[in-house]
Backbone bond lengths (Angstrom), bond angles and torsions (degrees), N, CA, C in turn:
res aa  C-N    CA-C-N  psi(-1)  N-CA   C-N-CA  omega(-1)  CA-C   N-CA-C  phi
1 M - - - 1.467 - - 1.487 104.88 -
2 K 1.468 109.75 142.49 1.367 118.61 177.57 1.607 107.12 -123.28
3 C 1.278 110.64 146.28 1.485 117.44 179.60 1.532 114.85 -87.79
4 S 1.251 120.55 135.86 1.403 119.79 174.68 1.392 113.72 -73.33
5 L 1.410 118.59 163.77 1.507 126.38 175.28 1.440 107.04 -60.09
6 T 1.393 121.89 -40.61 1.464 123.05 -179.20 1.512 110.50 -66.88
7 Q 1.285 119.44 -38.01 1.421 118.92 -174.67 1.580 105.75 -73.00
8 L 1.271 117.83 -44.59 1.463 119.15 -176.22 1.592 107.25 -71.43
9 S 1.266 120.01 -29.13 1.461 120.77 173.69 1.554 112.59 -61.08
10 V 1.275 112.41 -47.47 1.480 120.42 177.43 1.456 111.91 -57.98
11 V 1.357 117.08 -45.40 1.455 121.90 178.43 1.459 112.51 -66.58
12 A 1.319 116.42 -39.10 1.392 120.14 179.14 1.450 113.37 -65.84
13 F 1.281 116.04 -38.10 1.526 119.09 177.63 1.503 110.12 -65.19
14 L 1.288 115.42 -43.22 1.567 121.43 179.37 1.506 112.38 -65.32
15 L 1.308 113.10 -37.77 1.510 113.37 176.31 1.471 112.51 -62.98
16 V 1.365 115.83 -46.34 1.465 118.02 -178.81 1.479 110.23 -62.04
17 A 1.399 116.70 -38.60 1.451 122.80 178.50 1.661 106.13 -61.22
18 L 1.360 111.33 -46.27 1.446 113.45 -172.59 1.504 114.81 -67.78
19 V 1.318 116.71 -42.05 1.473 114.96 -170.26 1.523 116.09 -128.47
20 G 1.346 117.49 2.21 1.431 127.45 178.38 1.509 115.04 68.19
21 A 1.204 121.44 131.21 1.416 127.64 -172.56 1.626 108.44 -68.38
22 Q 1.273 114.63 -24.49 1.463 114.31 -179.31 1.488 116.66 -77.11
23 S 1.330 120.46 -14.39 1.420 120.79 -170.16 1.535 111.61 -85.14
24 R 1.288 112.35 139.59 1.537 117.86 178.90 1.570 108.95 -115.85
25 A 1.419 114.81 4.01 1.411 114.27 177.29 1.561 114.18 -74.91
26 Q 1.324 118.25 151.32 1.459 115.95 -177.38 1.558 108.95 -53.39
27 Q 1.398 119.59 148.49 1.381 129.78 174.73 1.526 113.26 -141.65
28 T 1.231 118.08 121.29 1.427 121.61 178.99 1.557 106.31 -93.24
29 V 1.401 118.62 137.94 1.476 115.89 179.07 1.540 101.27 -136.09
30 F 1.359 113.56 120.48 1.329 120.59 173.11 1.475 113.48 -88.14
31 L 1.381 114.47 122.43 1.463 119.98 178.73 1.518 108.92 -92.95
32 D 1.339 118.02 107.37 1.376 125.28 -170.50 1.573 110.18 -102.19
33 F 1.270 120.46 111.72 1.385 119.17 -179.56 1.546 111.76 -107.36
34 S 1.324 114.92 38.46 1.475 120.22 177.80 1.527 110.95 -95.29
35 G 1.378 121.57 4.59 1.451 120.19 -178.68 1.484 108.93 -67.83
36 T 1.394 114.59 153.76 1.428 119.13 -170.53 1.631 108.02 -125.79
37 D 1.314 116.10 15.80 1.491 118.98 -176.61 1.521 108.74 -89.50
38 G 1.361 116.80 -23.34 1.494 120.75 -173.42 1.491 104.98 -96.10
39 S 1.393 111.00 160.54 1.487 118.85 -177.69 1.606 109.58 -104.28
40 I 1.341 116.21 -6.90 1.387 118.06 -173.60 1.585 106.37 -91.43
41 P 1.412 122.38 114.31 1.363 123.73 178.65 1.512 110.31 -78.14
42 Y 1.321 113.38 136.48 1.417 117.08 175.09 1.563 113.74 -103.12
43 T 1.273 119.69 123.10 1.459 119.33 179.22 1.519 108.55 -80.52
44 M 1.383 117.26 171.59 1.462 121.19 177.32 1.445 108.10 -59.32
45 S 1.393 119.50 -38.69 1.457 121.24 -177.76 1.527 107.23 -64.41
46 D 1.296 121.51 -43.85 1.513 124.13 176.95 1.521 109.92 -56.92
47 M 1.372 112.60 -42.41 1.530 112.65 -174.06 1.489 108.43 -71.02
48 T 1.289 118.84 -39.92 1.478 114.73 179.56 1.455 115.42 -71.92
49 T 1.246 115.32 -28.69 1.488 119.59 170.44 1.475 117.21 -62.66
50 I 1.324 112.64 -40.58 1.463 120.62 179.55 1.512 105.52 -67.71
51 M 1.348 121.39 -46.76 1.464 127.62 -179.45 1.481 107.22 -58.51
52 G 1.341 120.59 -43.87 1.441 123.02 -177.91 1.499 111.34 -62.70
53 L 1.407 114.07 -41.92 1.458 119.54 179.02 1.530 111.81 -60.82
54 M 1.412 110.06 -42.29 1.484 116.70 -177.11 1.577 108.74 -69.74
55 D 1.248 119.41 -35.41 1.485 121.28 176.07 1.537 111.45 -63.45
56 G 1.306 117.19 -41.74 1.472 123.66 171.31 1.397 117.20 -60.87
57 H 1.316 117.41 -54.61 1.438 120.31 -178.45 1.497 116.72 -65.57
58 Y 1.300 120.59 -28.09 1.478 126.09 -174.02 1.424 115.03 -113.91
59 S 1.424 116.97 10.28 1.472 116.03 -176.32 1.589 113.88 -59.24
60 A 1.355 121.38 -28.43 1.369 128.19 177.80 1.563 109.43 -63.17
61 F 1.241 119.38 -18.72 1.482 117.90 -172.18 1.516 111.61 -103.34
62 N 1.366 119.86 3.44 1.464 125.20 177.67 1.504 108.98 62.72
63 F 1.404 115.95 55.21 1.432 124.49 173.11 1.495 107.58 -102.32
64 T 1.404 115.21 146.81 1.456 122.66 170.56 1.472 99.86 -121.41
65 F 1.373 114.39 123.42 1.464 118.22 171.68 1.599 107.48 -103.62
66 T 1.389 111.23 152.90 1.403 113.39 179.79 1.502 103.62 -151.88
67 L 1.438 112.37 157.64 1.449 117.60 179.28 1.604 111.49 -104.02
68 T 1.339 112.27 1.82 1.471 122.55 173.45 1.496 113.08 -112.33
69 A 1.308 121.93 130.02 1.501 120.02 178.10 1.524 110.26 -62.00
70 P 1.314 119.91 130.19 1.364 119.30 177.25 1.404 114.91 -61.65
71 G 1.332 118.30 145.82 1.511 123.35 -178.03 1.435 114.45 -74.25
72 A 1.354 118.05 -23.47 1.463 121.45 -178.09 1.472 109.94 -152.81
73 G 1.291 114.01 165.29 1.458 120.12 177.80 1.491 114.06 77.04
74 P 1.388 122.78 160.78 1.364 123.81 -172.94 1.614 113.66 -79.26
75 F 1.313 118.70 144.46 1.417 123.35 -176.94 1.482 108.28 -154.80
76 S 1.269 119.38 148.19 1.442 126.36 179.50 1.643 105.61 -94.63
77 T 1.260 113.45 153.55 1.524 117.41 -173.74 1.586 105.37 -130.77
78 I 1.316 115.82 130.88 1.431 126.48 174.03 1.510 104.08 -113.12
79 T 1.370 118.00 115.48 1.473 118.93 -179.64 1.531 106.00 -102.56
80 F 1.393 112.83 127.72 1.489 118.42 174.18 1.521 111.20 -85.94
81 N 1.299 115.88 158.58 1.436 121.38 176.13 1.596 109.92 60.29
82 A 1.320 116.31 38.86 1.518 119.03 179.85 1.484 105.31 -137.53
83 G 1.381 112.73 151.91 1.402 119.73 179.83 1.480 112.97 76.91
84 G 1.343 112.57 -172.72 1.475 122.47 -179.92 1.590 111.92 -80.65
85 P 1.265 119.70 172.35 1.467 122.27 179.54 1.564 113.29 -48.61
86 G 1.274 114.10 136.57 1.506 115.07 -179.38 1.573 108.48 96.76
87 G 1.240 115.67 -129.33 1.449 121.38 -176.41 1.544 111.21 -161.93
88 L 1.406 114.31 168.84 1.356 120.51 -179.14 1.439 111.80 -152.69
89 A 1.346 121.58 129.09 1.480 123.14 178.72 1.435 109.66 -100.73
90 E 1.372 121.01 145.31 1.448 124.88 177.86 1.557 111.07 -57.81
91 Q 1.230 113.52 -38.30 1.576 119.29 179.79 1.509 108.03 -166.26
92 I 1.358 109.41 166.27 1.543 118.36 172.69 1.476 104.04 -96.69
93 D 1.376 115.40 118.69 1.537 120.85 -171.76 1.481 106.58 -127.76
94 F 1.414 113.09 72.31 1.539 116.14 174.60 1.447 108.24 -68.65
95 G 1.293 118.79 140.15 1.458 124.08 -168.72 1.410 120.29 87.11
96 N 1.388 114.74 -9.08 1.492 120.75 174.96 1.551 110.13 53.71
97 T 1.326 117.66 54.23 1.454 122.23 175.09 1.545 109.76 -80.87
98 D 1.320 117.45 -19.72 1.530 118.55 -179.11 1.505 105.26 -121.25
99 K 1.343 113.83 106.39 1.472 116.76 -178.58 1.509 115.73 -89.71
100 S 1.266 113.64 20.65 1.549 123.01 178.94 1.484 114.15 -131.29
101 D 1.277 114.66 35.24 1.538 120.92 176.50 1.452 111.67 -69.58
102 T 1.335 115.37 166.71 1.466 123.93 -177.08 1.550 106.39 -128.48
103 A 1.313 115.00 158.55 1.440 117.80 176.86 1.530 105.66 -159.99
104 V 1.375 120.33 156.08 1.500 119.33 174.80 1.510 106.28 -128.40
105 V 1.317 117.23 148.88 1.487 124.16 179.16 1.620 100.90 -131.26
106 N 1.305 113.48 133.76 1.517 126.98 173.80 1.440 112.21 -143.55
107 I 1.393 116.65 106.44 1.359 120.67 177.74 1.461 118.14 -75.58
108 D 1.416 115.66 -18.78 1.508 120.52 172.00 1.508 109.32 -51.66
109 G 1.388 110.65 139.64 1.400 117.86 175.50 1.596 111.76 87.52
110 L 1.335 114.53 -0.85 1.464 119.36 175.76 1.516 112.59 -108.36
111 G 1.392 113.99 20.04 1.431 119.21 175.94 1.557 116.49 93.62
112 F 1.361 116.38 7.88 1.420 120.56 173.60 1.433 109.14 -105.38
113 T 1.280 114.69 145.11 1.522 120.68 -179.60 1.531 107.45 -128.34
114 T 1.420 120.32 -27.81 1.429 121.78 -178.58 1.495 107.48 -139.04
115 M 1.352 116.15 173.28 1.468 117.18 -179.80 1.549 106.72 -71.07
116 A 1.285 119.70 -28.47 1.481 121.90 178.78 1.560 109.31 -62.65
117 D 1.190 123.31 -21.80 1.506 127.14 176.61 1.466 113.05 -72.76
118 I 1.249 117.05 -20.00 1.500 121.57 -174.00 1.593 107.54 -92.88
119 K 1.411 111.93 105.47 1.465 120.23 176.81 1.460 112.15 -131.95
120 D 1.301 118.34 172.97 1.481 122.35 176.40 1.490 109.60 -63.21
């Protein structure tokens, strides 16, 4: 599975809004694929591919991405297949003062109907 420029752009915007591009402090981000508003199912392979892409694209910002909600400590959550088309961040948090923000990403309505539609 490959992510489209549109999908990565939405996620990039949400990450900047969640944790602030200026921050170098450790930030854990839970990638939650339990949303039910979208019609595109993510397989475990899709999820790990997306997590790997996120790790690579944001490694300079000291992010840790996980597919399992951390048991303790603050963490931000991005829920996939949730909300309306595109995405929505809880707030814009430059400086990362809130390490427990939330955001949603839903590629439905952006021209994608199956995982095969998602390409570079």
